[in-house]
N, C-alpha and C positions, 0 to 999 in steps of 0.2 A: 849606290849612286842615284837611283830613282828617288829614293826617300829624300836625299839632299836637294834634288832639283824641286821636288814638291814643297819642301820647307822654304826654299828660296822664293818660289813663285808666290807662296802664301804671304810671305814677308813683303813682297812687293805690292800685292793686292792690299795689304793692310796700310802700307805707306800711301798708296794712292787714295784710299778712303779717308785718311787723315788730311791729305792735300785737299781733297774735295770739300771737306767740312770747313777747312780754313778758307778757301776761296769763296765758298758760299757765304761765309760770315763776312768777308771782306766786301763782297758785292752788296749784301744787305745793308751793312753799315754805311757804305757809299750812298746807297739809296735814301736812307734815313737822313744823312747829312744834307742831301739836296732838298729833301721834302721839308726839313725843319730849319734849313740854313744853319746847321750845327758845325761850326768850324772845329770845335774840339774833337768831335766824332771824326771829322775829316782828317785831322792831324793823326789820329789813331790809325785810320786806314793807311796813311802815307808811311807811317813808322812800321807798320806790320808787313809792308811790301817787301822789305829786305828778307823777312822770314819766309815769305812765299818764294822769292827767288832762290834762297839758300835751300829750301826744301826741294825745289825743282832740280837743282844741281845734284843734291844727294840721291834723289830717285834715279836720275840719269846715270850716275856713277854706279848705283847698285845694279841697275839693268845691264850696264856694260860688263860689270864683274860677273853676273850671272851667265851672260852669253859666252864670255871668255873662259870661265871656269868649268861650266857644265855643258856647253854646247847643246842647248835644247833644240829638239827637232819637232816637226809636225805641229800638233795642236799647242804644244808648250812654246814653240818658237812663235807662232801666231799670237798667242797670248801675251808674250814678252813684248813683241813689237807694238801690239795694241796698247799696252800699258805705257810705252814710251810715247806714243802719239797722244794718248789721253793726258799724260803729264805735261806735254808741251802746250796743249790747248788750255789746260787748267791755268798754267802760268800766264798765258795770254789774257785769259778772263781776269786774272788778278791784276794785270797791267791795266785793263779797262777800268777796274774798280779804282785803282790808284789815279788814273786820269780824271775820273769823275770827282774824286776827293780834292785833287789839286785845283780843279775848276771852282769848287766851293771855296777853297782857300783864297784864291785870287779874285774872286768875284763878290761884290756886295749885292747879295740877292734882295731885291725890293719887292713890295707887295704886288706890283704889277707883273714882276717875273714869275711869282707864284701863280698868278692868274693865267699867265701864258703857259706854265707847266701843265695846268688843268686843261686848257684848250688843246695842247699838244698830246694829251693823254699819256703823260710820262708815267703815271702810276699804273695804268693798265699795261704798259709795255714792261715796266719793271716787274710787276707781278707775273707776267707771262714768262719772262726770262728766268726768274727765281724758280718758278714751277717747272720749267724745262730742265733746269740744272738739278733740281731735286728728283724729278722723275727719272732722268737719265742715270743718276747714281743708284736709285732703287732698282732700276732695270739691270744695271750690271751686277748688283749684289745678288739679286734673285735669278739672274740669267733668264729674264722674262723678255722674249722677243717682241710680244704684242705690246708691252709697255714701252719698250724702246721705240717701236713704230708710231706710237701715239705722239711722240715728241715731233714728228715731222708735221703733223697737223697744227701743233702749236706754233711751229716756225712760220707756217702759212699765216696764221693770225698775226704773229709779230710783224711779218712783212707788210701786211694790210694796214696795221696801225702806224708803221713807219711812213708808208706812202701818205696816209692821211695827215700825219703830223708835218711832213714836208710841205704838203699843199697848204695847210693852215698857216704855216709859217710864211710861205711865199705870199699869200693873200694878205697877211698883215704888213709885210714889207711894201707891197704895191700900194696899199692904202696910206701908209705913213709917208712914202717918199715921192709919190706922183703929185707934183705941184703944178700950179698954173693952169692955164688952158680952161676950157669949158667942157662939161660933160657931153658926151655923144648922145644924141637922141635916137631912139628906135621905135619904129612903127609896129605895134603889135598886130596880131591877126584880127583883134577886135576893132582895129582902126585907131586906137589911142596911142599917144606918144609917151614914152618913158625915158628917164635918164639912166644911163648905164655907168658903171664904174670904170669907164673908158674915157680918156681925155684927148682933146685936140687943141693945139695952140700953146702948149706948154711942154713940160717933161713928164712923162709917165713911164713907170718901170714896166719893162716887158716881163710880165709874170711867167708866161710860158717858157721864155729863154732862161729865166732865173731857175725855174723848176728843173729844166733839163740840166742846167749847169751843176746844180746841187746833186742831182742823181748821178751825174758822171763823176763828180768828186768823190761820193761815197762809194760808187762802184769800183773805182780805181784805188780807193783807200789812200788818196793823196790829201795831205792837209794844206794849210794856208788859206788865204782869203780869196774871195771871188768878187769881182766887180760886177754889179747889177747892170744889165743893159737897159737903155732907155729907148722907148720908141721914138721915131723921128717926129719932130714938131710938125704939126699941120695947121691949117686954118682952124681957128677956134670953132667949137661947137659943130653944128651940122647934124645930118641924119645919116646913120650908117645902115647899109642893107647887106653887107658882107657878100656882095656879088650875087645876091638872090639865092644863095645856097647856105642853109644853116638849120640848126635844130632849135626850136623855140619851146621852152618849158615855162608854163604859166602855173606857179605854185598855188596862187589863189583859187583858181578854178579847176586845178588838177587836170590840165590838159597839155598834151604834147603835140607839136606840129613839126613836120619835116618838109622843108622847101629845098627844091632843086631847080636852078635856073629860073628862079621867080614863080615857079609852079608849086602849089601845095600837093606834095606826093601823098601824104597821109596825115590824119589827125586822130587822136584817141584819148579817152580818159586814162589817167595814170595814177600811180600811188608813189608819193615822194617820202622823204624822211620825216619821222614822227616828231613834231616839236614837243609833245608831251613827255617823251623819253629823252629829250635833249639831243635829238638826232636830226633836227631839221635840216633839209638840203639848203646850203648857203646860195644866195644869189650872186650873180656876177656873169662875166663873159669868159668863157673857157674855150678850149679846142679839143677835139677828139684826139687822144694819145695813141690809141691802138684799136684794133678790131680783133677781139679774141673769140675763138670758137671752142665749144665743148670743154668747159672747165669748171672747176669748183670755186665758188666764192666763199671765203671763210672769214671769220671774225669771232669776237667773244660771244660764245653761246650759239653759233650757228655755222653750218657748212651746207651749202646748197649747190646743186649741179644746174648750170645754165647752158643754153645752146650758143648764146652770143653775149659778149660783154664789151662795152665801148667806154672805157674810163675817160673822163674829162677833167676831174678835179681830184688828184691823188687817187684814193681808193674808191671815190664816188664815180658812178658811171650809169649808162643806160644798160638794161638787160631785160631778158624775157623772164616772166614769172608765171609758173603754173600752180602756185599755192594759193592764189587769190582767184575767186570766181567773179568778183565784182570790183570795178576800178572807178576811180573818180569820187566826187562828192567829198565828204568829210572823213572818209575811212583813214586818211593819213594822219589825222590827229592822234589816234590811239592804236592803229594797226599799220602804221607806216613802217618804212624801211629804216635801216641804219644810215641813211643818207642817199642811197642810190635811187634811181628812177626805175620803179617796177612797171613793166608794160605787158599787155597781152602778148603771147609768143609770136603770133603772126605779124603784129605791129613792129616788135622788135627786129624781126628778120627783114621787114621791109625797110626800116630805117637803115639797118646795116648795109643793105644793098644799094642805098642811095647816098651815103656819106663817105667821105674819105678821111684818112688821117689829116688832121689839121682843120677839118670842117668846124666852124664856130658853133658853140652851144650857148644860148642866151637863156639865163635863168633869172626869173623875177617874180615878185609877189610873195604870197605866203604870209603866215603869221608865225612868230617865233616865241610867243609866250601865251600859252592857253591857260586861262583861269577857268578851269572847269569845276564842276561839282558833281556829286553822285546823282545819276538818273532817278527820276521819280516815275513809277509805274502805277498804272490804274487798270483795273479789270478783273476778271475772275481767275483766281489762282488754282481752284480745284473743281474738277467736273466729276460727277457721279452719273454715269449713263449706262444704259443697258445695251446688250449686244445688237439689238435691232434698231439702235438709234440711227437716225439719218445723219449724213454729213452735216457738220456745223462749223461755223467760223469763230475762231477765238476772238474775244473782245479786248484782249490786252492791248494797251496803248502806252507809249513813252512820251513824256513831256517835251515841249518845244518842237513838236512835230518831227521828232527824230525818226529817221528811216529805219524800219524793221527789216534788216537785210537778209535774215535767214531764220528758218524754223526747222528744227531737227527733232525727230522722234527717237527715244531711247530704245524702243522696242516696237519695230514695225510689224511684228506678229500680233500686237495688241491694237495699235493705231498707227496710221500714217498721217502725214501732214504736207500740204502743198506749200509752195514758196510764198503764197499770200495768207497762210494760216488757216486753211480749211482742213479739219480733222475728219478722217474716215475711220470708223470703228471696224477692226478686223476680227478681233477675238477677245476673250475674257482675260482679265489681269489688270496690271497697272503699268502705264508708261508715262514718261516725262517728256514734255515738249520744251526744248530750250530755244528761247527767242533771243536773237541778238540784235541790238540796236546800234546805229551808227552814232559817232560823236557829233555834237553840235558845238556851236560857239559857247553855249551855256553849259552843256552837260557833257561828261565823259561818255565814251562808248560803254556799253553795259550789256548784260544778259539777264534774262529772267526765266524762271522755270515755271511751267504750268503742269500740274498733275492730273491725269485722266485715269480714273478708276472705272473699269468696265466690268459690271457684275450683274447677274440676273437678280431680280427682286424676290423676296421672300413671300410665300403664300401661307396664309394661316387657316388651318382647319379647326372647326369647332365641333365637338361631339361629346356624348356622354363618356365619362371616364370608365364606368363599369355598368354591367347589367346582371341581376340575379333572377334566374328563371327556373321554372320546373318543366320537365318534359311536356312538349306540346304547346307551351306558352309562346307568344309572339310579342315583340317589342321593337320600336323604331330606335335606330342609333341617333337620330335627330342631329344628322351631320350637316354642316355647311362649310363654305370656303370663301375667303375674303375677295377672291378675284372673279367669282362666278364660274370658274372652270368646272368641267364635268368631273364627277367623283366616281371611283370604283371601289368595290368592296371585296375582301377575301377573308376566308375563315382558316385559322391554322389547324382546325380539326372538325371536319364536317360531321363526324361521328357524335360530336357534342352539340354543335350548333351550326346552322347554315344561314347564309345572308343573301337576300336578293339584290337586284340591281338598283332598288330603290332605298336600300338600307334597312329593310325589315329583316330582323333577327329572329330565327325560329329555333327553339330548343329541341334537340333530337334525342340526346342521351345524356347520361350524368357525367360530370367532370368540369374541367375548365378549359377554355380556349380563347384565342385572341382574334378579334375582328379588326383588320387593318383597313382603314379608309384612306385612299390615295388620290392626290391630284397630280396629273402628269406634267412634266416639264414642258415649258412653252418657250418660244424665242425670247420672251421677256421675263418669265418667272422660272424659278427653281422648282423642282419636284418637291412635294411635301406629302406627309402622311400623319395619321393620327391613330393610335391603337386603343381598343376598347377591350377590357377584360370581361368576359362572359362566364358566369358561373351557373351551372345547371344542377340544381339540388334534387334529391329523392323526395317523395311525398311524406308529409308528416304522419307518423303513426298515430293511431287512435285506439287506445285501450278502454274497455268498458268493463263494468262489474260493480259489486256492492263496495262502497267506499268505507263503510263503518259497521262494526259489529260490537254488540254489548253482551258480555258473558259473565259467568260466575265461576268462581273457583270450583273445580270438580266437574265442569261441563265436559262433555265428550269432544274429541277432535272433530274438526269440520274442514271442508275443502273450500278454498276461495273460488269465486265464479268469475274471476277476471279473464277476459279474452282479448286478442290482439288481431289486427287485420293481416291478411296474407299468411295466416297460420304462423306468425312469428313465434319463435321459441321464447318461452318465459323463464325468468329467473327470479327467485324470492329471497329476500333478506329481512330479518327482524332486527330492529334496532334495540330490542330490549328482551333477550332470551329469558330473563327472570320472570317476565310476565307471560310471554308467549314465544313459541318456536314454530318454524315453518320448514317443511321438507321440500325437496326438489319438485314434488308434484303439486305443491300448493296446499298441503294439508297442514292446519294450524292446530297446535296442541297448547291448551291453556296450562300455565305453570303456576302462576301466582297472581295476586292482586296488583292492579295498576293499569297502565296504558302502554301499549307498544304499537309501533308503526312498522308496517310491513311494506317494503318497496318492491314492486313488481316491474322488472325491466324487460321490455321486448327487444330482442336482437334485430339489428339491421338485416333487411331482406333485399331482394333484387330491386323492389320498387319502393320500399318504404325505409325511412330513417329509423334509427334507434328511438324508443319511446319508453316512458316510465308511468306508473300508476301507483298511488299510495293508498293503503288500507290501514284504517285506525281500529284497533281492537282494545276495547275497555273491559277490564275484568273486575267484577265486584265480588265481595265475599258471599259465599252461599248462605241462605237462610237457615237458622237453627230451630229445632223442635221445642216448644215450651216445656218446662220441667213440672210434673204433676207431684205435689208433695205426698209422702207416704202417710199411712194412718197414724204411725207412731209420732209423725211430725206435726199432726194436727193438734191444735190446742185442746 
């Protein structure tokens, strides 16, 4: 039985997934038909609506059969009922797609309509809806609660877009259908008079009433037409003071003023919507719709928490802002809001406490098209400084006298920077200073980085590379340093050589050692050293004796008279034993005619090096006795 229930539930899940895909495609096709005024695609959506309805009825029937046949309980029952509800909602979404497609079929969409679609942000709304539908489907498939919860945030974004769209539409109706009369004049805080989009002496559409009517219509989901209300005709023109209680927003000078009973309660710099990102706050006369406290403001790409929010134009309102430290000036060009008025927290709260729902908000001035260009920077981009450097001011400047609003160090352990660009060196390393510039009428806002490298300088030591000495010899290292710092000397083996504080090296014993010449680290310079190789050699051996002997064959052996210093042992070698030989004691024996060389080698001693001495022995033939003829040989 359990197996059958599992199979039935899986089958229902599969059907719901197929229904989901069908409805998603219907909604996307309806969107494309509006965007491209494609009646053929709209026809396709309408034709496939019957399939959506049939699919919904089949799933309903399958769910009823499952409940009747298998009587699911607990989690299975909850799942079945959830599928039933999802099926109903999907069918309703399909109905919306059908309604959109029918709108395309019965309406001749003109170029100006497409422009209106853009201002109403229909594309952003449609993309959000499709994303919500896709995300919900994926969350169901993966049973991912976190993914499902993310849809709630997207719904808040959609609500915000919807409110903005209604407000934009109402403003268009007011402008198109308010006729006759003269514009109302308003005296600004600066004392100048400006014309408002409010009329006297003719007919003007009551925008606030129309907005509320549309909201009520949408909330109650009642169709049909609504008749716009017109303000009562008054004497033409004149100056409006709104009873001395209103909020005045000067977009040009980025100033907000709150008046109550003709008294200025508070004034403050503000940040309005960015015209560069097509989010300029629209001018006009509005009223405070509500006073909300402690809520999230959401929209495409943002979700922020505010203490107070006072909407006056759809999703546009006044609210506190703690993510800006500087207000006013030209920051709104490129760091402005999505249309809202950003205020310092204490200012927003003060305005909230001095306005009521229905208080007028007068918005004027500003620029709506910024023709900017990339900022041009001049100044030093890379500093090489030592740790003992005194604080210094960066010389970087931005053209058009752009305000440099902030300086930030990437590594305060290396260097810090003040709000006016004074750098203080803290430690060695590299840090990057990021400088932000405000936008101007000519230039975009921008940022520039300056690199600070903090490192001690190198010291260069000059000295002899090597010294060759004999015991008792003295020699100077001839050391010097580029910075004039004091030098110190050490020997790696004082048994071989020692060194004095003045760099004089004295040979002590035989061998090799290293003399290290050092310059100590200073606040400005790195430590440095130079190594000198010292070799202390033994004394040269000196052998003495007879260097040449002239002999004849037959001469008796003789002893060489060669001697060496320090009683060094001698070794004898003949290079031509056919002429002469020599024994270990230096005794030479003549063997034959010719020349031989005997090399005498003195062994190394404690104080003397090995040495050699050569003896040349020349052997001539011995003289013969003259032959005396015999008597018989005489003639």
